[in-house]
C-alpha positions in Angstrom: -15.2 79.1 -53.4 -12.1 80.9 -53.2 -9.0 80.9 -56.3 -6.0 78.9 -56.6 -3.4 80.4 -58.6 -0.9 77.5 -59.7 2.4 78.7 -60.6 5.0 76.9 -62.2 7.0 74.5 -60.3 10.7 73.7 -60.4 11.2 70.4 -62.2 14.3 69.6 -61.5 18.1 69.0 -62.7 18.9 73.1 -62.3 15.2 74.5 -64.7 14.5 78.0 -64.2 12.3 78.1 -67.2 10.4 75.9 -69.8 7.5 76.7 -72.8 4.5 76.2 -73.0 4.0 73.2 -76.3 0.5 72.8 -75.7 -2.5 73.3 -73.0 -4.5 70.3 -72.2 -7.4 72.3 -70.6 -9.4 75.8 -71.6 -11.1 77.9 -69.4 -14.3 76.6 -68.6 -13.4 73.1 -67.7 -13.8 71.2 -64.8 -10.3 69.5 -63.7 -9.6 67.2 -60.9 -6.9 66.6 -59.0 -3.4 64.9 -61.0 -5.2 66.0 -64.5 -2.5 66.9 -67.0 -2.7 71.1 -67.0 -0.5 72.1 -69.9 2.6 70.1 -71.7 5.9 71.7 -70.7 9.4 71.6 -72.6 12.7 72.4 -70.5 16.0 71.8 -72.1 15.8 67.8 -70.8 12.1 66.3 -71.9 9.1 67.2 -72.6 6.9 67.3 -69.0 3.0 66.9 -68.2 2.4 69.5 -66.0 -0.7 68.5 -63.8 -3.0 69.7 -61.5 -2.3 70.2 -58.0 -6.2 70.6 -57.3 -9.4 69.8 -58.4 -12.1 73.0 -59.8 -13.4 75.3 -62.6 -10.1 77.0 -64.8 -10.9 80.5 -64.9 -7.9 81.6 -67.0 -4.8 80.9 -68.5 -1.1 82.6 -69.0 1.2 82.8 -71.7 0.3 79.7 -75.3 2.1 77.5 -77.1 5.4 79.2 -77.9 5.8 81.1 -75.0 8.5 80.8 -72.2 7.7 80.7 -68.4 9.8 81.5 -65.3 9.2 79.2 -62.8 7.3 80.7 -60.4 5.5 82.5 -62.3 1.2 81.7 -62.8 0.4 79.5 -65.4 -3.9 79.6 -64.4 -6.1 80.0 -62.7 -8.1 77.6 -60.7 -11.6 78.4 -58.8 -11.8 75.8 -56.3 -14.7 74.6 -53.8 -12.3 74.9 -50.6 -9.5 77.3 -49.6 -7.1 76.0 -51.0 -6.0 79.5 -52.2 -4.2 80.1 -49.4 -1.4 78.4 -51.0 -1.2 81.4 -53.4 -3.6 84.6 -52.8 -6.4 85.8 -55.0 -4.7 89.4 -54.2 -1.7 88.2 -56.8 -3.4 88.5 -60.1 -1.4 86.0 -63.0 -0.6 88.6 -64.7 2.1 89.6 -62.3 3.4 86.8 -62.4 3.1 85.9 -66.3 6.3 85.5 -68.5 7.9 88.8 -69.2 6.1 90.5 -66.7 7.9 91.3 -64.0 11.9 92.9 -65.5 14.0 90.7 -67.7 14.4 86.9 -68.5 16.0 84.9 -65.6 19.1 83.2 -66.5 19.9 79.5 -68.1 22.3 77.5 -66.9 24.7 76.8 -69.9 24.5 78.1 -73.7 21.7 81.0 -74.0 18.6 80.6 -75.3 16.8 82.6 -77.3 13.7 83.4 -76.6 10.2 82.3 -78.0 8.6 84.6 -81.0 5.9 84.5 -79.7 5.2 87.6 -77.0 6.6 86.7 -73.9 10.2 86.3 -75.4 10.5 89.2 -76.5 9.3 91.3 -73.5 5.6 91.7 -74.5 3.3 90.7 -72.2 0.4 88.2 -73.4 -3.0 89.9 -74.7 -3.7 88.4 -70.1 -1.4 90.0 -68.5 -1.9 93.0 -70.8 -5.7 93.3 -69.6 -5.0 92.8 -66.0 -2.4 95.8 -66.3 -5.1 97.7 -67.4 -7.8 97.1 -64.9 -5.4 97.6 -62.2 -4.7 101.6 -63.7 -1.6 100.9 -65.1 -1.6 100.7 -68.3 0.9 103.5 -69.3 2.9 102.2 -67.3 3.0 98.6 -68.3 3.3 99.5 -72.1 6.7 101.8 -71.9 7.6 99.1 -69.2 7.4 96.8 -72.3 9.5 99.0 -74.6 12.5 98.8 -71.9 11.8 95.3 -72.2 12.8 94.6 -75.5 16.6 93.2 -75.7 18.8 95.2 -78.1 21.5 97.4 -78.8 21.6 101.6 -78.3 22.4 101.8 -81.6 19.3 99.9 -82.4 16.8 101.3 -80.4 17.8 104.2 -81.9 17.2 103.3 -85.0 13.6 102.1 -84.4 12.9 105.6 -83.5 14.2 106.7 -86.7 12.7 104.8 -88.6 9.6 104.5 -86.8 9.5 100.5 -86.2 7.5 99.7 -83.3 10.8 97.3 -81.8 8.0 94.8 -80.1 7.3 92.9 -82.7 10.0 92.0 -84.4 11.6 87.9 -83.8 14.7 87.9 -82.0 17.4 85.7 -82.4 19.6 86.2 -79.9 19.6 85.2 -76.5 16.5 85.2 -74.6 14.8 86.7 -78.0 16.8 90.2 -78.2 16.9 91.7 -81.5 20.1 91.5 -83.2 21.5 93.7 -85.8 20.8 91.1 -88.7 16.9 90.9 -87.3 16.7 94.5 -87.3 17.8 94.3 -91.0 16.2 91.9 -92.1 12.8 93.6 -90.2 13.7 96.7 -92.4 13.4 95.8 -95.1 10.7 93.0 -95.4 7.1 94.4 -97.3 4.6 95.6 -95.4 2.9 92.2 -95.8 6.2 90.0 -95.0 6.7 92.6 -91.6 3.1 92.9 -90.8 2.7 89.0 -90.9 5.9 89.2 -88.6 4.2 91.4 -86.0 1.1 89.3 -85.5 3.4 86.5 -84.8 5.0 88.5 -82.2 2.0 90.2 -80.3 -0.1 88.2 -80.9 -2.3 90.6 -82.7 -3.9 89.9 -85.9 -2.6 90.2 -89.1 -2.9 93.5 -91.6 -5.0 91.5 -94.9 -2.9 90.0 -96.8 -4.0 89.3 -101.1 -5.0 86.2 -102.2 -2.0 85.1 -103.9 -0.4 85.6 -101.0 -2.3 83.8 -98.6 -2.5 80.9 -101.0 1.4 81.1 -101.2 2.9 81.5 -97.8 2.5 79.0 -94.9 4.2 80.3 -91.5 4.4 77.5 -89.1 5.3 78.6 -85.7 9.2 77.6 -84.7 7.3 75.6 -81.2 8.8 72.5 -78.9 11.3 70.1 -79.7 11.9 72.3 -83.1 12.5 75.7 -81.6 15.3 73.5 -79.1 16.8 71.9 -82.3 17.1 75.0 -83.7 19.0 76.9 -81.2 21.7 74.3 -80.0 22.4 74.1 -83.9 22.5 77.6 -84.4 25.0 77.5 -80.4 27.1 74.8 -81.9 27.8 76.5 -85.5 28.5 79.9 -83.2 30.4 78.7 -80.3 32.2 76.0 -82.0 34.9 76.5 -84.6 34.4 73.0 -87.0 37.2 71.1 -88.2 35.8 68.3 -90.4 37.4 65.3 -92.2 36.1 63.1 -94.4 38.3 59.8 -95.5 37.3 57.0 -97.7 37.6 53.4 -96.3 37.2 50.3 -98.3 33.8 48.4 -96.5 34.4 45.1 -98.1 35.9 42.7 -95.3 33.0 44.4 -92.9 30.2 44.0 -95.5 31.4 40.6 -95.7 31.8 39.8 -91.8 28.2 41.3 -91.6 26.6 39.1 -94.2 27.9 36.6 -92.6 27.0 37.0 -88.9 23.3 38.1 -90.2 23.7 34.2 -91.5 23.3 32.6 -88.0 20.9 35.3 -86.8 17.7 33.4 -85.3 14.8 34.0 -88.0 12.7 37.2 -86.7 15.6 38.6 -85.1 16.5 42.0 -86.9 19.7 42.4 -89.1 22.9 43.2 -88.4 23.9 47.0 -89.8 26.7 48.7 -89.9 26.3 51.4 -87.0 26.9 48.7 -84.5 30.1 47.1 -86.5 31.8 51.2 -86.4 30.2 51.9 -82.9 32.1 48.7 -82.0 35.4 50.5 -83.9 35.4 53.6 -82.8 35.2 52.4 -79.0 38.5 50.4 -80.1 39.9 53.8 -81.0 38.9 56.3 -78.8 41.3 55.1 -75.7 44.9 56.2 -78.1 42.6 59.2 -78.6 41.1 60.8 -75.5 41.0 64.0 -76.2 38.0 63.2 -78.2 35.2 61.7 -75.8 35.4 64.5 -73.7 32.9 67.1 -72.7 34.5 71.4 -72.5 32.6 72.4 -69.6 32.3 75.8 -70.6 31.5 77.9 -67.7 34.4 77.0 -65.9 36.8 76.8 -68.7 37.3 72.1 -68.0 37.8 69.9 -70.5 36.6 67.0 -69.4 37.8 63.3 -71.0 35.8 60.3 -69.9 37.0 56.6 -69.2 33.8 55.4 -70.0 32.4 56.0 -73.7 28.9 56.9 -74.2 28.1 57.1 -77.3 25.2 59.3 -78.7 23.2 58.1 -82.2 21.6 60.7 -84.5 17.7 59.4 -85.0 15.1 61.1 -87.1 12.3 61.0 -85.2 9.0 62.4 -86.4 9.1 65.7 -84.2 12.8 65.6 -85.4 16.0 65.0 -84.5 16.6 63.2 -81.4 20.5 61.3 -80.0 19.3 58.6 -78.0 21.9 57.8 -75.5 23.5 54.0 -75.3 25.7 53.8 -72.0 29.2 52.1 -71.5 29.8 50.8 -75.1 32.9 49.8 -74.0 31.6 46.7 -72.4 29.4 45.5 -74.6 29.4 42.7 -77.0 28.9 43.0 -80.0 25.4 42.2 -80.3 24.3 43.3 -76.8 25.5 46.9 -78.5 23.7 46.4 -81.3 20.0 45.1 -79.5 20.5 48.6 -77.4 21.1 50.5 -80.4 17.7 49.2 -81.6 16.2 50.0 -78.0 16.6 53.5 -77.7 16.6 54.3 -81.1 13.0 52.9 -81.3 11.7 54.4 -77.6 13.2 58.0 -79.2 11.3 57.2 -82.2 7.7 56.8 -80.0 8.4 59.1 -77.6 9.2 56.1 -74.7 12.4 57.6 -74.3 13.3 58.8 -70.3 15.2 61.6 -70.1 17.9 59.6 -68.6 18.2 57.7 -72.3 18.1 61.0 -73.9 21.1 62.8 -72.7 24.7 62.4 -71.1 26.6 61.1 -74.5 30.3 62.1 -75.0 30.5 61.8 -78.7 27.9 61.0 -81.5 27.6 58.9 -84.1 25.3 60.2 -87.6 24.0 58.8 -90.0 21.7 59.2 -93.0 21.5 55.3 -94.0 20.9 55.1 -97.4 20.4 58.6 -97.7 24.1 59.2 -96.9 25.3 60.4 -99.7 28.8 61.3 -100.5 30.2 63.5 -97.9 28.5 65.7 -94.9 29.6 68.5 -92.7 28.1 67.0 -89.2 27.4 69.5 -86.6 28.3 68.6 -83.3 26.5 67.7 -81.0 27.7 70.5 -77.9 28.9 69.9 -75.6 31.0 67.2 -77.0 33.5 67.7 -78.9 33.8 65.2 -81.9 30.5 63.5 -83.8 30.9 61.1 -86.5 29.0 61.1 -89.5 28.5 57.8 -91.6 27.7 58.3 -96.0 25.9 55.4 -98.0 28.5 52.6 -99.5 28.7 51.9 -103.2 30.7 49.5 -105.0 32.7 51.3 -107.0 36.3 50.6 -109.6 40.0 51.1 -107.3 42.2 51.0 -108.2 44.2 48.3 -105.6 48.3 47.3 -107.0 48.2 48.5 -109.9 44.6 47.2 -111.5 41.4 48.3 -111.3 39.0 45.9 -108.9 35.5 46.8 -107.9 35.4 47.2 -103.7 32.6 48.8 -101.6 33.2 52.2 -100.8 32.6 54.3 -98.1 33.1 57.8 -96.9 33.0 58.8 -93.2 32.2 62.4 -92.4 33.3 63.9 -89.5 33.5 67.2 -87.2 36.4 68.2 -84.5 35.9 71.0 -82.4 39.2 72.7 -83.2 39.8 74.5 -79.7 40.6 71.5 -78.4 41.6 68.8 -80.9 44.5 69.7 -83.2 43.4 69.1 -86.9 46.7 66.5 -86.8 45.0 64.3 -84.2 41.1 64.1 -85.7 43.3 62.8 -88.9 45.0 60.6 -86.9 42.1 59.0 -85.6 40.5 58.4 -88.3 42.7 57.4 -90.0 42.7 54.7 -87.1 39.5 53.7 -87.1 40.0 52.8 -91.2 42.8 51.3 -90.6 40.0 49.1 -87.8 37.0 49.3 -90.3 38.8 48.4 -93.4 40.3 45.2 -91.4 37.7 44.2 -88.9 39.1 41.1 -86.7 40.7 44.3 -85.1 37.2 45.1 -84.0 37.7 42.0 -81.2 40.5 42.6 -80.2 42.3 44.4 -77.7 
């Protein structure tokens, strides 16, 4: 019998780390080659990592929510053959555990905050600490863990003065760095909440809470897609100066066209919605406003403008918000656009969308449908520079030519990256979009 230390493989596309979402095995399980071992999430998609060999699971490293660097040990298998030559058994899995070998590796693009679990704040998981103890290096390992907590010297000084263990503070900054607001919130929190927070960060049991607190509080660890959504939204609002613009649009004629087209559909064909009609209008307008169909490459300091339009469709799913992509909108007919929009959004909802179908949009459209409200302030889907929001269409009285009449009205809510799209150009683009929508015949010409 021999032992095989399995490390997180290179998952491609420049991935340097991944988040553990769920373990598919536990110590003591027998696995066969190609059986799923663990589900991990990269910046692009969720991936199930298969077993490279058959054997018995001896130990696993990391918990759901932990970030694991490529090349770090994930688990140890006991095998019947000498497969351990690929990863010598003398190497402890703790040696490559997340947070067990120096500061976290940098990620491409905007920095992502570390998980709120033990590894995210530089504190090794229990298996890593045990291995360090077995090697007679407990004291030095603990000191090393303390040094690897990411924060500023000022916060370290405040922590020493207040007698606070920084390993118990969840950091919201890049790679789990403890920011001033994180420390302030922890310092001001009641002791019961501090104890619960410490349990989430360090993996140690929380101090017993009173019956009332236990009944009134539910704690949910932020991991997987929800963590990724939270981080991207935070990065977008922190890094992008949003210019928001709301305009009301008369969609009476568009609604008349939509109803007429729906009467021509074959039985069983899904009804045409506003979304493909407004997407078609948007692609006509973007030819005159190319600065809005673009990405900002922050690493190179370059604006990348696209001649083709790949529309991201913000879609609510059971796992959270996803943005599947309808590619080459400029080359599609209305019916083709409607069908492809339905296909990619359904794939996102059922978690069958491919990695390619969830990346590469050049501008995003978001719609709350019947929940659309009067107005909204959509957040830009970085690295894009513009997002268009569709609000609810309602009939209400308006004044036209000095007379009051009932019209079907809708608000368009938009946000632009004010660094690269001037307010005047943003307003001019929405006005041009409004004109196309209010005169729907123009959707099918030039």
